[in-house]
N, CA and C atoms as an extended XYZ file, in Angstrom:
594
Properties=species:S:1:pos:R:3:atomname:S:1:resname:S:1:resid:I:1 pbc="F F F"
N       132.375       77.503       24.175 N   MET     1
C       132.815       77.334       22.450 CA  MET     1
C       131.845       75.999       22.529 C   MET     1
N       131.694       75.503       20.769 N   LEU     2
C       131.137       74.534       20.874 CA  LEU     2
C       131.775       73.635       19.955 C   LEU     2
N       132.098       72.344       20.566 N   LEU     3
C       132.899       71.327       19.683 CA  LEU     3
C       131.717       70.184       18.856 C   LEU     3
N       131.443       70.726       17.717 N   LEU     4
C       131.151       70.082       16.838 CA  LEU     4
C       131.766       68.916       15.849 C   LEU     4
N       131.269       67.987       16.284 N   GLY     5
C       131.694       66.261       15.350 CA  GLY     5
C       130.981       65.324       15.350 C   GLY     5
N       131.351       64.280       14.516 N   GLU     6
C       130.713       63.309       14.338 CA  GLU     6
C       130.561       62.456       15.493 C   GLU     6
N       129.369       61.528       15.735 N   PRO     7
C       129.337       60.584       16.998 CA  PRO     7
C       130.425       60.039       16.940 C   PRO     7
N       131.437       59.445       16.411 N   GLY     8
C       132.458       58.466       16.294 CA  GLY     8
C       133.611       59.012       16.861 C   GLY     8
N       133.712       60.508       16.865 N   ILE     9
C       134.574       61.172       17.612 CA  ILE     9
C       134.484       60.677       19.087 C   ILE     9
N       133.397       60.878       19.772 N   GLY    10
C       132.940       59.956       21.064 CA  GLY    10
C       133.216       61.000       22.302 C   GLY    10
N       132.193       61.064       23.092 N   LYS    11
C       132.269       62.230       23.938 CA  LYS    11
C       133.642       61.953       24.979 C   LYS    11
N       133.922       60.901       25.066 N   THR    12
C       135.156       60.665       25.614 CA  THR    12
C       136.553       61.418       25.400 C   THR    12
N       136.335       61.839       24.395 N   GLY    13
C       137.885       62.339       23.667 CA  GLY    13
C       137.097       64.277       24.252 C   GLY    13
N       136.128       64.301       24.032 N   LYS    14
C       135.898       65.875       24.077 CA  LYS    14
C       135.754       66.142       25.637 C   LYS    14
N       135.375       65.302       26.329 N   THR    15
C       135.544       65.699       27.596 CA  THR    15
C       136.836       65.493       28.385 C   THR    15
N       137.823       64.585       27.805 N   HIS    16
C       139.007       64.683       27.654 CA  HIS    16
C       139.600       65.528       27.692 C   HIS    16
N       139.397       66.308       26.526 N   PHE    17
C       139.954       67.756       26.342 CA  PHE    17
C       139.523       68.854       27.355 C   PHE    17
N       138.291       68.736       27.811 N   ALA    18
C       137.626       69.674       28.875 CA  ALA    18
C       138.506       69.871       30.093 C   ALA    18
N       138.534       68.458       30.430 N   LYS    19
C       139.674       68.206       31.364 CA  LYS    19
C       140.953       68.728       31.169 C   LYS    19
N       141.625       68.391       30.622 N   GLN    20
C       142.939       68.613       29.939 CA  GLN    20
C       142.981       70.363       29.907 C   GLN    20
N       141.994       71.356       29.249 N   LEU    21
C       141.890       72.459       29.554 CA  LEU    21
C       141.945       72.787       31.039 C   LEU    21
N       140.871       72.495       31.572 N   ALA    22
C       141.074       72.850       33.161 CA  ALA    22
C       142.153       72.790       33.940 C   ALA    22
N       143.041       71.851       33.362 N   ARG    23
C       144.399       71.417       34.067 CA  ARG    23
C       145.353       72.398       33.661 C   ARG    23
N       145.256       73.050       32.910 N   LEU    24
C       145.869       73.434       31.885 CA  LEU    24
C       145.600       75.351       32.574 C   LEU    24
N       144.637       75.502       32.813 N   LEU    25
C       143.904       76.620       33.296 CA  LEU    25
C       143.948       76.737       35.119 C   LEU    25
N       144.400       75.469       35.399 N   GLY    26
C       144.949       75.322       36.917 CA  GLY    26
C       142.966       75.338       37.753 C   GLY    26
N       142.149       75.111       37.315 N   THR    27
C       140.898       75.501       37.878 CA  THR    27
C       140.440       73.885       37.836 C   THR    27
N       139.023       73.721       38.176 N   SER    28
C       138.136       72.411       37.938 CA  SER    28
C       137.024       72.500       37.351 C   SER    28
N       136.489       71.107       36.615 N   CYS    29
C       136.103       70.828       35.703 CA  CYS    29
C       134.638       70.234       36.029 C   CYS    29
N       133.815       70.575       35.596 N   HIS    30
C       132.204       70.472       36.269 CA  HIS    30
C       131.833       69.633       34.724 C   HIS    30
N       130.725       68.652       34.596 N   TYR    31
C       130.103       67.677       33.742 CA  TYR    31
C       128.750       67.692       33.368 C   TYR    31
N       127.670       68.359       32.776 N   VAL    32
C       126.624       68.162       32.301 CA  VAL    32
C       126.322       67.680       31.503 C   VAL    32
N       124.994       66.078       31.596 N   ALA    33
C       124.956       65.705       30.467 CA  ALA    33
C       123.468       66.396       29.919 C   ALA    33
N       123.017       66.568       29.039 N   MET    34
C       121.949       67.257       28.387 CA  MET    34
C       121.254       66.311       27.890 C   MET    34
N       121.419       65.004       27.363 N   ASN    35
C       120.694       63.899       26.661 CA  ASN    35
C       120.042       63.534       27.926 C   ASN    35
N       119.940       63.705       29.229 N   SER    36
C       119.161       63.003       30.205 CA  SER    36
C       118.281       63.967       30.440 C   SER    36
N       118.355       65.155       30.433 N   LEU    37
C       118.134       66.308       31.593 CA  LEU    37
C       116.290       66.787       30.275 C   LEU    37
N       115.178       66.534       31.591 N   MET    38
C       114.181       66.980       30.672 CA  MET    38
C       113.292       68.380       31.333 C   MET    38
N       114.926       69.201       32.198 N   ALA    39
C       114.293       70.835       32.798 CA  ALA    39
C       115.502       71.430       33.189 C   ALA    39
N       115.407       72.498       33.204 N   GLY    40
C       116.956       73.542       32.724 CA  GLY    40
C       116.922       73.715       34.094 C   GLY    40
N       116.470       72.896       35.356 N   TRP    41
C       116.839       73.666       36.650 CA  TRP    41
C       117.925       73.145       37.069 C   TRP    41
N       118.725       71.893       36.507 N   ILE    42
C       120.130       71.432       36.859 CA  ILE    42
C       120.806       72.549       36.665 C   ILE    42
N       120.962       73.655       35.607 N   LEU    43
C       121.409       74.335       35.589 CA  LEU    43
C       121.115       75.669       36.111 C   LEU    43
N       119.791       75.881       36.688 N   SER    44
C       119.475       77.134       36.724 CA  SER    44
C       118.745       76.951       38.030 C   SER    44
N       118.765       75.744       38.854 N   GLY    45
C       117.856       75.623       39.852 CA  GLY    45
C       117.060       75.577       40.072 C   GLY    45
N       115.959       74.909       40.844 N   ALA    46
C       114.562       74.641       41.347 CA  ALA    46
C       113.895       75.423       42.282 C   ALA    46
N       113.050       75.838       42.237 N   SER    47
C       112.543       76.805       43.089 CA  SER    47
C       112.146       75.885       44.291 C   SER    47
N       112.416       76.204       45.698 N   SER    48
C       112.564       75.893       46.881 CA  SER    48
C       111.177       75.559       47.633 C   SER    48
N       109.902       75.838       46.488 N   GLN    49
C       109.179       75.568       46.865 CA  GLN    49
C       108.693       74.055       46.417 C   GLN    49
N       109.363       73.434       45.491 N   TRP    50
C       109.086       72.148       44.773 CA  TRP    50
C       109.370       71.413       45.669 C   TRP    50
N       108.812       70.091       45.797 N   ARG    51
C       109.790       69.048       46.453 CA  ARG    51
C       110.815       68.505       46.241 C   ARG    51
N       111.710       68.069       46.777 N   ASN    52
C       113.242       67.883       46.254 CA  ASN    52
C       113.645       68.933       45.329 C   ASN    52
N       113.385       70.470       45.614 N   ALA    53
C       114.127       71.185       44.961 CA  ALA    53
C       115.937       70.898       45.477 C   ALA    53
N       116.677       71.757       44.515 N   SER    54
C       117.773       72.191       44.824 CA  SER    54
C       118.447       72.797       44.222 C   SER    54
N       119.755       73.758       44.298 N   ARG    55
C       120.919       74.552       43.673 CA  ARG    55
C       121.064       73.680       42.020 C   ARG    55
N       121.412       74.860       41.339 N   ALA    56
C       121.939       74.198       40.186 CA  ALA    56
C       123.375       73.868       40.111 C   ALA    56
N       123.703       73.005       39.190 N   LYS    57
C       125.210       72.733       39.250 CA  LYS    57
C       126.053       73.608       39.023 C   LYS    57
N       125.716       74.905       38.508 N   VAL    58
C       126.451       76.097       38.240 CA  VAL    58
C       126.854       76.781       39.611 C   VAL    58
N       125.692       76.954       40.217 N   PHE    59
C       125.753       77.600       41.646 CA  PHE    59
C       126.733       76.756       42.333 C   PHE    59
N       126.861       75.667       42.598 N   ASP    60
C       127.854       75.164       43.552 CA  ASP    60
C       128.807       74.917       42.877 C   ASP    60
N       128.838       74.613       41.455 N   ALA    61
C       130.503       74.695       41.274 CA  ALA    61
C       131.421       76.202       41.690 C   ALA    61
N       130.521       77.331       41.312 N   LEU    62
C       131.240       78.634       41.760 CA  LEU    62
C       131.035       79.022       43.175 C   LEU    62
N       130.183       78.867       44.105 N   VAL    63
C       129.755       79.172       45.201 CA  VAL    63
C       130.255       78.202       46.237 C   VAL    63
N       130.195       76.795       45.993 N   ASN    64
C       131.039       75.487       46.733 CA  ASN    64
C       132.269       75.169       46.416 C   ASN    64
N       132.510       75.383       45.136 N   GLY    65
C       133.642       75.108       44.483 CA  GLY    65
C       135.042       76.233       44.747 C   GLY    65
N       136.296       75.963       44.493 N   SER    66
C       137.549       76.525       45.145 CA  SER    66
C       137.900       77.610       43.687 C   SER    66
N       136.952       77.608       42.498 N   TYR    67
C       137.412       78.502       41.334 CA  TYR    67
C       136.471       79.154       41.142 C   TYR    67
N       136.934       80.728       40.523 N   ALA    68
C       135.748       81.411       40.183 CA  ALA    68
C       135.371       81.249       38.688 C   ALA    68
N       136.298       80.700       37.987 N   ASN    69
C       136.623       80.193       36.187 CA  ASN    69
C       136.283       78.876       36.170 C   ASN    69
N       135.481       77.619       36.465 N   PRO    70
C       135.364       76.828       36.384 CA  PRO    70
C       134.956       76.041       35.095 C   PRO    70
N       135.597       74.927       34.586 N   VAL    71
C       135.517       74.516       33.105 CA  VAL    71
C       133.780       73.697       33.189 C   VAL    71
N       132.881       74.014       32.758 N   ILE    72
C       131.408       73.608       32.761 CA  ILE    72
C       131.617       72.849       31.135 C   ILE    72
N       131.231       71.396       30.922 N   THR    73
C       131.160       70.731       30.180 CA  THR    73
C       129.746       70.427       29.618 C   THR    73
N       128.719       70.907       29.023 N   VAL    74
C       127.601       70.857       28.582 CA  VAL    74
C       127.453       69.422       27.159 C   VAL    74
N       127.190       68.657       27.706 N   ASP    75
C       127.599       67.406       27.001 CA  ASP    75
C       126.506       67.067       25.727 C   ASP    75
N       126.372       66.574       24.770 N   GLU    76
C       125.495       66.296       23.704 CA  GLU    76
C       124.200       67.808       23.883 C   GLU    76
N       124.606       68.877       23.465 N   ILE    77
C       123.611       69.395       23.973 CA  ILE    77
C       122.496       69.678       22.919 C   ILE    77
N       122.842       68.991       21.667 N   ASP    78
C       122.142       68.822       21.020 CA  ASP    78
C       120.948       67.810       20.767 C   ASP    78
N       121.104       66.973       21.951 N   LYS    79
C       120.099       66.414       22.803 CA  LYS    79
C       119.137       66.250       23.878 C   LYS    79
N       118.859       67.471       23.895 N   ALA    80
C       118.369       68.132       25.263 CA  ALA    80
C       116.859       67.778       24.935 C   ALA    80
N       116.266       67.452       25.767 N   THR    81
C       114.571       67.366       25.146 CA  THR    81
C       114.055       67.830       26.732 C   THR    81
N       112.672       68.149       26.081 N   GLY    82
C       111.784       69.021       27.222 CA  GLY    82
C       110.679       69.798       26.263 C   GLY    82
N       109.830       70.352       27.171 N   ASP    83
C       108.887       71.074       26.658 CA  ASP    83
C       108.655       72.369       26.199 C   ASP    83
N       107.865       73.245       26.149 N   ALA    84
C       107.832       74.296       26.205 CA  ALA    84
C       107.930       75.428       27.682 C   ALA    84
N       107.318       74.438       28.218 N   GLN    85
C       107.475       75.453       29.641 CA  GLN    85
C       108.705       75.308       30.716 C   GLN    85
N       109.767       73.968       30.079 N   TYR    86
C       110.700       73.593       30.614 CA  TYR    86
C       111.533       72.983       29.769 C   TYR    86
N       112.325       74.025       29.025 N   ASP    87
C       113.421       73.799       28.390 CA  ASP    87
C       114.708       73.685       28.902 C   ASP    87
N       115.344       72.428       28.612 N   PRO    88
C       116.697       72.520       29.441 CA  PRO    88
C       117.659       73.366       28.955 C   PRO    88
N       117.170       74.237       27.876 N   LEU    89
C       118.499       75.293       27.413 CA  LEU    89
C       118.056       76.521       27.583 C   LEU    89
N       116.997       76.557       28.272 N   SER    90
C       116.961       78.098       28.296 CA  SER    90
C       117.840       78.748       29.670 C   SER    90
N       118.274       78.178       30.404 N   ALA    91
C       119.297       78.890       31.088 CA  ALA    91
C       120.679       79.270       30.960 C   ALA    91
N       120.899       78.529       29.708 N   LEU    92
C       122.086       78.769       28.816 CA  LEU    92
C       121.795       79.967       28.180 C   LEU    92
N       120.007       80.407       27.598 N   TYR    93
C       120.667       81.850       27.154 CA  TYR    93
C       121.292       83.181       28.213 C   TYR    93
N       120.824       82.724       29.533 N   ALA    94
C       121.298       83.894       30.363 CA  ALA    94
C       122.884       83.516       30.617 C   ALA    94
N       123.434       82.053       30.961 N   LEU    95
C       124.708       81.775       30.968 CA  LEU    95
C       125.291       82.060       30.235 C   LEU    95
N       125.047       82.327       29.103 N   LEU    96
C       125.757       82.765       27.897 CA  LEU    96
C       125.753       84.108       27.397 C   LEU    96
N       125.304       85.053       27.840 N   GLU    97
C       125.074       85.916       27.370 CA  GLU    97
C       126.129       86.771       28.589 C   GLU    97
N       126.670       87.914       27.862 N   HIS    98
C       128.054       88.888       28.079 CA  HIS    98
C       127.070       89.442       29.723 C   HIS    98
N       126.241       90.188       29.543 N   ASP    99
C       125.334       91.005       30.366 CA  ASP    99
C       124.758       90.288       31.336 C   ASP    99
N       124.127       89.380       30.835 N   THR   100
C       123.349       88.696       31.813 CA  THR   100
C       124.112       87.467       32.652 C   THR   100
N       124.872       87.082       32.725 N   THR   101
C       125.893       85.788       33.328 CA  THR   101
C       126.659       86.565       34.369 C   THR   101
N       126.474       88.209       34.348 N   LYS   102
C       127.248       88.312       35.391 CA  LYS   102
C       126.277       88.517       36.770 C   LYS   102
N       124.847       88.432       36.762 N   SER   103
C       124.114       88.908       37.554 CA  SER   103
C       123.045       87.063       38.094 C   SER   103
N       123.666       86.308       37.287 N   PHE   104
C       122.830       84.993       37.243 CA  PHE   104
C       122.459       84.800       38.904 C   PHE   104
N       120.725       84.184       38.671 N   THR   105
C       120.137       83.827       39.907 CA  THR   105
C       119.710       82.733       39.744 C   THR   105
N       120.371       81.987       40.967 N   ASP   106
C       119.792       80.733       41.130 CA  ASP   106
C       118.392       80.568       41.771 C   ASP   106
N       117.547       79.929       41.066 N   GLU   107
C       115.807       79.891       41.399 CA  GLU   107
C       115.842       79.283       42.842 C   GLU   107
N       116.904       78.248       43.226 N   PHE   108
C       116.877       77.904       44.645 CA  PHE   108
C       117.530       78.879       45.664 C   PHE   108
N       118.887       78.769       45.134 N   ALA   109
C       119.125       79.941       46.364 CA  ALA   109
C       118.775       81.649       46.288 C   ALA   109
N       118.286       81.926       44.926 N   GLU   110
C       117.261       83.314       45.057 CA  GLU   110
C       118.372       84.440       45.427 C   GLU   110
N       119.704       83.968       45.127 N   VAL   111
C       121.023       84.741       45.445 CA  VAL   111
C       121.711       85.338       44.109 C   VAL   111
N       121.788       86.284       43.344 N   PRO   112
C       122.040       86.721       42.269 CA  PRO   112
C       123.977       86.701       42.649 C   PRO   112
N       124.617       85.754       41.463 N   ILE   113
C       126.130       85.773       41.459 CA  ILE   113
C       126.841       85.847       39.900 C   ILE   113
N       128.079       85.964       40.128 N   ASN   114
C       128.817       86.396       38.997 CA  ASN   114
C       129.177       85.151       38.420 C   ASN   114
N       128.691       84.495       37.427 N   ALA   115
C       128.857       83.349       36.342 CA  ALA   115
C       129.548       84.124       35.314 C   ALA   115
N       130.246       85.126       35.338 N   GLY   116
C       131.098       85.435       33.347 CA  GLY   116
C       132.134       84.995       33.409 C   GLY   116
N       132.765       84.414       34.418 N   ASN   117
C       134.007       83.979       34.393 CA  ASN   117
C       134.315       82.328       34.033 C   ASN   117
N       133.079       81.771       34.178 N   GLY   118
C       133.505       80.200       33.749 CA  GLY   118
C       133.324       80.414       32.252 C   GLY   118
N       134.364       79.049       31.993 N   VAL   119
C       134.750       78.383       30.774 CA  VAL   119
C       133.747       77.417       30.217 C   VAL   119
N       132.702       77.758       29.334 N   TRP   120
C       131.787       76.713       29.234 CA  TRP   120
C       132.147       75.944       27.613 C   TRP   120
N       132.153       74.922       27.546 N   ILE   121
C       132.467       74.264       26.317 CA  ILE   121
C       131.292       72.986       26.173 C   ILE   121
N       130.592       72.887       25.143 N   ALA   122
C       129.533       72.441       24.710 CA  ALA   122
C       130.176       71.503       23.335 C   ALA   122
N       129.150       70.325       23.658 N   ASN   123
C       129.512       69.361       22.163 CA  ASN   123
C       128.593       68.955       21.933 C   ASN   123
N       128.710       68.795       20.551 N   ALA   124
C       126.988       68.404       19.717 CA  ALA   124
C       127.735       67.577       18.263 C   ALA   124
N       126.558       66.648       17.939 N   ASN   125
C       126.519       66.038       16.431 CA  ASN   125
C       126.365       66.540       15.429 C   ASN   125
N       125.005       67.506       15.676 N   ASN   126
C       123.902       67.932       14.723 CA  ASN   126
C       124.022       69.388       15.044 C   ASN   126
N       124.692       70.341       14.415 N   ALA   127
C       124.027       71.816       14.736 CA  ALA   127
C       122.831       72.221       14.562 C   ALA   127
N       122.035       71.496       13.470 N   ARG   128
C       121.186       71.915       13.474 CA  ARG   128
C       119.701       71.829       14.135 C   ARG   128
N       119.960       71.043       15.250 N   ALA   129
C       118.898       70.803       16.733 CA  ALA   129
C       119.292       71.900       17.313 C   ALA   129
N       120.327       72.773       17.245 N   ILE   130
C       120.803       73.568       18.231 CA  ILE   130
C       120.007       74.544       17.849 C   ILE   130
N       119.044       75.419       18.920 N   PRO   131
C       118.754       77.056       18.241 CA  PRO   131
C       119.390       77.799       17.864 C   PRO   131
N       119.228       78.607       17.166 N   GLU   132
C       119.949       79.892       16.545 CA  GLU   132
C       121.104       80.887       17.555 C   GLU   132
N       119.692       81.318       18.697 N   PRO   133
C       120.148       82.163       19.690 CA  PRO   133
C       121.185       81.633       20.035 C   PRO   133
N       121.448       80.464       20.262 N   LEU   134
C       122.539       79.630       21.530 CA  LEU   134
C       123.385       79.513       20.704 C   LEU   134
N       123.547       79.153       18.971 N   MET   135
C       124.500       79.330       18.028 CA  MET   135
C       125.337       80.327       18.193 C   MET   135
N       124.557       81.322       18.065 N   ASN   136
C       124.886       82.797       18.305 CA  ASN   136
C       126.118       83.139       19.372 C   ASN   136
N       125.843       82.171       20.222 N   ARG   137
C       126.457       82.682       21.639 CA  ARG   137
C       128.076       82.067       21.854 C   ARG   137
N       128.227       81.067       20.665 N   MET   138
C       129.139       79.968       21.148 CA  MET   138
C       130.194       80.166       19.661 C   MET   138
N       131.510       79.950       20.297 N   ASN   139
C       132.541       79.744       19.047 CA  ASN   139
C       132.245       78.525       18.244 C   ASN   139
N       131.872       78.165       17.055 N   VAL   140
C       131.865       76.991       16.556 CA  VAL   140
C       133.169       76.311       16.285 C   VAL   140
N       133.709       75.174       16.482 N   ASN   141
C       134.627       74.793       16.361 CA  ASN   141
C       134.596       73.006       15.236 C   ASN   141
N       134.510       73.109       14.838 N   GLU   142
C       134.306       71.197       13.826 CA  GLU   142
C       135.734       70.536       14.168 C   GLU   142
N       135.081       69.122       14.631 N   ILE   143
C       136.419       68.838       14.747 CA  ILE   143
C       136.325       67.432       13.765 C   ILE   143
N       137.247       67.526       13.090 N   PRO   144
C       137.355       66.028       12.220 CA  PRO   144
C       137.588       64.907       12.732 C   PRO   144
N       137.058       63.572       12.107 N   ALA   145
C       136.911       62.353       12.892 CA  ALA   145
C       139.063       62.015       12.966 C   ALA   145
N       139.561       61.824       13.601 N   PRO   146
C       140.773       61.464       14.022 CA  PRO   146
C       141.022       60.071       12.558 C   PRO   146
N       142.325       60.161       12.136 N   ASP   147
C       142.699       59.052       11.492 CA  ASP   147
C       142.999       57.886       12.173 C   ASP   147
N       143.441       57.012       11.221 N   ARG   148
C       144.484       55.644       12.563 CA  ARG   148
C       145.086       55.991       13.328 C   ARG   148
N       146.186       56.868       12.720 N   ASP   149
C       147.515       57.349       13.876 CA  ASP   149
C       146.724       58.431       14.813 C   ASP   149
N       145.573       59.252       14.923 N   GLY   150
C       145.044       60.185       15.329 CA  GLY   150
C       144.261       59.423       16.724 C   GLY   150
N       143.572       58.397       16.244 N   ALA   151
C       142.740       57.309       17.252 CA  ALA   151
C       143.605       56.610       18.396 C   ALA   151
N       144.587       56.268       17.644 N   CYS   152
C       145.941       55.697       18.374 CA  CYS   152
C       146.273       56.575       19.711 C   CYS   152
N       146.765       57.673       18.940 N   ARG   153
C       147.274       58.615       20.112 CA  ARG   153
C       146.030       59.009       20.789 C   ARG   153
N       144.947       59.210       20.818 N   ILE   154
C       143.907       59.251       21.687 CA  ILE   154
C       143.703       58.147       22.762 C   ILE   154
N       143.938       57.090       22.325 N   ALA   155
C       143.407       55.896       23.301 CA  ALA   155
C       144.576       55.659       24.206 C   ALA   155
N       145.810       55.923       23.575 N   GLN   156
C       147.259       56.048       24.475 CA  GLN   156
C       147.215       57.298       25.297 C   GLN   156
N       146.736       58.661       25.234 N   ALA   157
C       146.814       59.330       25.869 CA  ALA   157
C       145.594       59.073       27.148 C   ALA   157
N       144.404       58.657       26.800 N   ILE   158
C       143.343       58.171       27.770 CA  ILE   158
C       143.989       57.249       28.920 C   ILE   158
N       144.212       56.203       27.985 N   TYR   159
C       145.233       55.187       29.032 CA  TYR   159
C       146.170       55.706       29.800 C   TYR   159
N       146.935       56.829       29.535 N   ALA   160
C       148.060       57.162       30.148 CA  ALA   160
C       147.183       58.071       31.558 C   ALA   160
N       146.139       58.791       31.247 N   GLU   161
C       145.238       59.447       32.244 CA  GLU   161
C       144.496       58.606       33.055 C   GLU   161
N       144.284       57.769       32.860 N   ILE   162
C       143.545       56.112       33.966 CA  ILE   162
C       144.477       56.071       34.506 C   ILE   162
N       145.726       55.705       34.161 N   ARG   163
C       147.137       55.037       34.611 CA  ARG   163
C       147.498       55.995       36.152 C   ARG   163
N       147.366       57.348       35.649 N   ALA   164
C       148.059       58.062       36.502 CA  ALA   164
C       146.969       58.664       37.612 C   ALA   164
N       145.726       58.439       37.269 N   ALA   165
C       144.823       58.505       38.459 CA  ALA   165
C       144.184       57.694       39.382 C   ALA   165
N       144.964       56.315       39.558 N   HIS   166
C       144.774       55.438       40.119 CA  HIS   166
C       145.827       54.667       40.716 C   HIS   166
N       145.942       53.748       41.838 N   THR   167
C       147.009       53.160       42.439 CA  THR   167
C       146.828       51.872       42.641 C   THR   167
N       146.604       51.372       41.456 N   TRP   168
C       146.742       49.708       41.054 CA  TRP   168
C       148.010       49.165       40.779 C   TRP   168
N       148.958       49.576       41.099 N   GLY   169
C       150.371       49.003       41.091 CA  GLY   169
C       151.040       49.385       39.223 C   GLY   169
N       152.019       48.524       39.135 N   VAL   170
C       152.931       49.035       38.005 CA  VAL   170
C       151.768       48.152       36.444 C   VAL   170
N       151.811       49.246       35.938 N   PHE   171
C       150.920       48.856       34.576 CA  PHE   171
C       152.175       49.166       33.389 C   PHE   171
N       151.666       48.344       32.509 N   PRO   172
C       152.930       49.008       31.596 CA  PRO   172
C       151.683       49.763       30.152 C   PRO   172
N       152.617       50.584       29.707 N   LEU   173
C       152.364       51.796       28.802 CA  LEU   173
C       151.094       50.872       27.565 C   LEU   173
N       150.334       51.586       27.361 N   PHE   174
C       149.401       50.994       26.587 CA  PHE   174
C       150.366       50.500       25.162 C   PHE   174
N       150.363       49.191       24.736 N   PRO   175
C       150.943       48.832       23.560 CA  PRO   175
C       149.971       49.144       22.365 C   PRO   175
N       150.856       49.141       21.350 N   LYS   176
C       150.448       50.214       20.374 CA  LYS   176
C       149.821       49.340       19.700 C   LYS   176
N       149.913       48.109       19.767 N   ARG   177
C       149.103       46.985       19.023 CA  ARG   177
C       147.503       47.089       19.306 C   ARG   177
N       147.317       47.043       20.608 N   SER   178
C       145.878       47.294       21.570 CA  SER   178
C       145.422       48.178       21.228 C   SER   178
N       146.180       49.720       20.884 N   ALA   179
C       145.432       51.158       21.050 CA  ALA   179
C       145.432       51.338       19.322 C   ALA   179
N       145.692       50.312       18.511 N   MET   180
C       145.511       50.350       17.323 CA  MET   180
C       144.264       49.353       16.759 C   MET   180
N       144.103       48.444       17.615 N   ARG   181
C       142.557       47.755       17.611 CA  ARG   181
C       141.888       48.582       18.254 C   ARG   181
N       141.787       49.019       19.609 N   LEU   182
C       141.017       50.261       19.699 CA  LEU   182
C       140.566       51.274       18.697 C   LEU   182
N       141.437       51.567       18.140 N   SER   183
C       141.093       52.883       17.041 CA  SER   183
C       140.156       52.308       16.057 C   SER   183
N       141.028       51.018       15.563 N   MET   184
C       139.969       50.728       14.857 CA  MET   184
C       138.534       50.263       14.927 C   MET   184
N       138.275       49.871       16.097 N   ARG   185
C       136.805       49.231       16.566 CA  ARG   185
C       136.304       51.003       16.748 C   ARG   185
N       136.741       52.040       17.108 N   LEU   186
C       136.046       53.427       17.456 CA  LEU   186
C       135.728       53.358       15.764 C   LEU   186
N       136.466       53.384       15.011 N   ARG   187
C       136.244       53.962       13.937 CA  ARG   187
C       134.778       52.717       12.875 C   ARG   187
N       135.236       51.638       13.595 N   ARG   188
C       133.858       50.511       13.032 CA  ARG   188
C       132.515       51.043       13.620 C   ARG   188
N       132.406       51.626       14.709 N   HIS   189
C       131.617       52.408       15.487 CA  HIS   189
C       130.661       53.591       14.999 C   HIS   189
N       131.871       54.113       14.695 N   ARG   190
C       131.371       55.618       13.722 CA  ARG   190
C       131.111       55.332       12.594 C   ARG   190
N       131.430       54.535       11.830 N   ARG   191
C       130.716       53.970       10.487 CA  ARG   191
C       129.307       53.673       10.433 C   ARG   191
N       128.951       52.648       11.782 N   ALA   192
C       127.618       51.993       12.013 CA  ALA   192
C       126.828       53.375       12.546 C   ALA   192
N       127.438       54.051       13.258 N   ALA   193
C       126.860       55.297       13.857 CA  ALA   193
C       126.498       55.975       12.995 C   ALA   193
N       127.133       56.316       11.559 N   CYS   194
C       126.703       57.583       10.572 CA  CYS   194
C       125.681       56.708        9.492 C   CYS   194
N       125.867       54.787        9.468 N   GLY   195
C       124.883       54.271        8.517 CA  GLY   195
C       123.596       54.367        9.316 C   GLY   195
N       123.405       54.559       10.568 N   ALA   196
C       122.249       54.213       11.541 CA  ALA   196
C       121.646       55.779       11.119 C   ALA   196
N       122.296       56.789       11.349 N   ARG   197
C       121.457       58.016       10.925 CA  ARG   197
C       120.835       57.838        9.445 C   ARG   197
N       121.537       57.851        8.751 N   CYS   198
C       121.341       57.771        7.387 CA  CYS   198
C       119.850       56.810        6.776 C   CYS   198
């Protein structure tokens, strides 16, 4: 699936969604940031003939992980950069295609694996920057920007998750006033980001 929304929605909320989905499915969650990738080897692996070559994240998630259906979050898929020879999106054409994903071969391991049970969640701000063949492989879900109360609930949910994941002692619940201030700040950043794009 593709989560499509304005910059102000934030990757934190989208990543939080992926983590919660993985928890509900009883599986693991893996994260790939496409805005920093210059080549597709992070998804397809790099040939062992290259210095510093390694297996892909997909291979590690399936072979070295504990689940055959991990949730893999592809963050900012619309910001992937590269050239024609090293397209960072090239591996997704095979990984998101029903027939080819069942015999996906990591270029480092050179062993075909069945990646067909993986749950793929991509997120983006601009659908026009994503090649049409990839768009056709994904179910697009447009995510509206949250209103003030919605942003407050998101901030409280993320704060509760952080508290639950650490043993820092007793912390109070996220005060509603603080959540409101944070949500207003997020909305201001969203407006500034939209203004910068125009």
